[in-house]
C-alpha positions as MATLAB code, in Angstrom:
seq = 'MTLDPDTLDFAKGDGLIPAIVQDADTLQVLTLAYMDRAALEETISSGEATFYSRSRGGRWRKGETSGNRQTVVSITPDCDGDALVLGVRPMGPACHLGTTSCFGNDEAPGVGRIAALERTIVERAAQDPSVSYTARLIAEGPKRLAQKVGEEGVETALAGVAGPDEELASEGADLIYHLLVLLRARHMSFQDVLDVLARRAQPAKDAT';
ca = [
      20.076   39.080   -0.116;
      19.231   39.444   -3.790;
      16.965   37.286   -5.908;
      15.121   38.161   -9.090;
      11.559   36.764   -8.904;
      11.502   36.665  -12.700;
      13.979   33.785  -12.590;
      11.503   31.586  -10.690;
       8.777   29.318  -12.014;
       5.580   30.254  -10.179;
       3.386   28.781  -12.917;
       4.306   25.181  -12.134;
       2.635   25.454   -8.709;
      -0.344   27.555   -9.842;
       1.292   30.726   -8.610;
       2.914   29.270   -5.498;
       6.435   28.091   -4.723;
       7.249   25.854   -1.738;
       9.730   27.447    0.668;
      11.754   25.333    3.072;
      12.618   27.477    6.095;
      15.941   26.591    7.701;
      17.767   28.037   10.696;
      20.757   29.804    9.147;
      23.032   28.873   12.066;
      21.991   25.397   13.195;
      20.748   24.318    9.720;
      17.674   22.792   11.378;
      14.664   22.635    9.069;
      12.000   24.726   10.783;
       8.954   24.542    8.540;
       7.617   24.231    5.003;
       5.551   27.154    3.730;
       4.505   28.633    0.390;
       5.165   31.918   -1.353;
       3.462   33.706   -4.182;
       5.307   36.469   -5.999;
       3.955   39.184   -3.688;
       5.056   37.297   -0.564;
       8.531   36.782   -1.994;
       8.848   40.441   -2.944;
       7.737   41.494    0.541;
      10.240   39.088    2.094;
      13.040   40.604    0.019;
      12.044   44.195    0.784;
      11.310   43.725    4.503;
      13.970   41.157    5.384;
      11.352   39.140    7.291;
       9.844   35.827    6.216;
       6.476   36.419    4.571;
       4.367   33.666    3.056;
       1.096   32.881    1.301;
      -1.357   30.995    3.488;
      -3.350   28.471    1.501;
      -5.882   28.111    4.317;
      -6.400   31.858    4.755;
      -6.131   32.611    1.063;
      -3.696   35.468    1.542;
      -0.300   36.632    2.628;
       0.976   36.440    6.211;
       4.218   37.551    7.812;
       5.638   35.050   10.265;
       5.301   36.330   13.830;
       2.728   39.047   13.150;
       0.615   37.894   16.071;
       2.979   35.661   18.051;
       6.074   37.851   17.826;
       8.098   34.857   16.618;
       9.437   36.643   13.562;
      12.099   35.253   11.261;
      14.856   37.477    9.911;
      15.848   36.237    6.473;
      19.575   36.107    5.726;
      19.512   34.109    2.492;
      17.123   32.887   -0.201;
      18.333   30.053   -2.404;
      16.336   28.652   -5.344;
      16.658   25.055   -6.453;
      18.056   24.047   -9.837;
      14.631   24.267  -11.525;
      13.655   27.578   -9.958;
      10.427   26.150   -8.535;
      11.389   25.790   -4.850;
      13.253   27.900   -2.299;
      15.299   27.487    0.846;
      15.126   30.418    3.247;
      17.969   30.767    5.726;
      16.547   32.595    8.735;
      17.407   33.664   12.244;
      14.262   32.913   14.265;
      13.083   35.098   17.143;
      11.141   32.259   18.726;
       9.550   28.893   17.933;
       8.680   28.250   14.302;
       5.750   25.941   15.044;
       2.339   27.104   16.270;
       2.593   24.301   18.856;
       5.486   26.124   20.488;
       8.298   23.853   19.289;
      11.449   25.055   17.573;
      10.573   23.167   14.401;
       7.397   21.866   12.816;
       9.300   18.622   12.211;
       9.719   16.899   15.573;
      10.377   18.225   19.054;
      14.190   18.298   18.986;
      15.991   21.610   19.164;
      19.075   21.945   16.953;
      19.729   18.201   16.558;
      23.126   16.812   15.598;
      25.907   19.281   14.851;
      23.358   22.082   15.044;
      23.868   21.846   18.798;
      27.176   23.690   18.306;
      25.449   26.751   16.843;
      22.760   26.607   19.540;
      25.480   26.563   22.197;
      27.172   29.536   20.544;
      23.915   31.489   20.828;
      23.737   30.642   24.528;
      27.348   31.757   24.983;
      26.546   35.112   23.340;
      23.600   35.572   25.719;
      25.591   34.573   28.800;
      28.526   36.780   27.815;
      26.302   39.824   28.324;
      25.387   38.806   31.880;
      27.010   39.744   35.167;
      30.282   37.783   35.607;
      29.357   37.224   39.249;
      26.403   35.053   38.230;
      27.517   33.663   34.858;
      30.480   31.304   34.493;
      30.650   32.081   30.785;
      30.751   35.840   31.375;
      33.396   35.343   34.056;
      35.592   33.330   31.688;
      35.343   35.975   28.979;
      36.097   38.729   31.494;
      39.312   36.900   32.444;
      40.510   37.225   28.861;
      41.792   34.989   26.053;
      44.988   34.006   27.903;
      43.068   32.414   30.767;
      40.625   30.854   28.334;
      43.466   29.369   26.301;
      44.782   27.851   29.507;
      41.359   26.335   30.198;
      41.201   24.871   26.687;
      44.620   23.316   27.275;
      43.505   21.823   30.584;
      40.332   20.428   29.062;
      42.328   19.046   26.136;
      44.597   17.125   28.493;
      41.608   15.788   30.444;
      39.960   14.709   27.199;
      43.125   12.951   26.077;
      43.464   11.127   29.398;
      39.831   10.043   29.226;
      40.442    8.815   25.692;
      43.306    6.644   26.876;
      41.988    5.236   30.125;
      38.452    6.427   30.820;
      35.068    4.912   30.034;
      33.032    6.161   27.064;
      30.863    8.354   29.293;
      33.901   10.153   30.690;
      35.366   10.740   27.239;
      32.068   12.182   26.004;
      31.799   14.422   29.077;
      35.371   15.711   28.808;
      34.910   16.232   25.069;
      31.837   18.352   25.788;
      33.840   20.466   28.251;
      36.585   20.924   25.670;
      34.180   22.048   22.950;
      32.407   24.457   25.306;
      35.630   26.149   26.395;
      36.871   26.314   22.793;
      33.656   28.077   21.755;
      34.021   30.563   24.614;
      37.628   31.228   23.585;
      36.528   31.833   20.003;
      33.856   34.226   21.252;
      36.423   36.101   23.352;
      38.529   36.500   20.198;
      35.481   37.748   18.242;
      35.407   34.540   16.209;
      32.926   31.703   15.799;
      32.993   27.987   15.087;
      32.255   28.853   11.466;
      35.841   30.136   11.221;
      37.017   26.641   12.175;
      34.642   25.042    9.679;
      35.930   27.361    6.949;
      39.461   26.079    7.553;
      38.246   22.467    7.378;
      36.467   23.230    4.113;
      39.623   24.719    2.617;
      41.671   21.764    3.755;
      39.194   19.345    2.199;
      39.307   21.067   -1.187;
      42.585   19.547   -2.472;
      41.395   16.051   -1.558;
      38.149   16.724   -3.405;
      39.977   17.940   -6.489;
      42.182   14.848   -6.456;
      39.252   12.422   -6.680;
];
């Protein structure tokens, strides 16, 4: 995580730059805050999101009192160098009202649900297999998990041919869950799948 503060335009905002805070995994927008140069430099040096509070008139590190800290994994300036996007991994709700995001009550909406499910799978994988289905699947190994993915794939296909919409959606959810567990058992993530899709899309993009 490297960024030279000298490349940014703090003057345009009277010393402050707006910072959009985004979950690095689910891509959900968590909050909008502001940074002065000191807050940005502290964020870079500490690895934790630190901002300038306009109401308090000073710097504050997210989670200092609540414990809901945000580990920063990326800082991306916009094309004019007068706004930032912070990719973070939150350790709790971003909003003071206790919600995941300051923008609405949904948690990881849309495709962000995949990354949220992956986090749950990581947590469950560490539990006792006797009480966690996910941990039990992983303990059985990739071969058994591959078999489960195959079974769920067949059930999804059958639902697609002859089942109602609700059944297809339900079987599709089962298929995605078991695929994510298989990826976890192989020390992979859904991002590896997305990377392949991105590479496959590149030739089509170049051809346009």
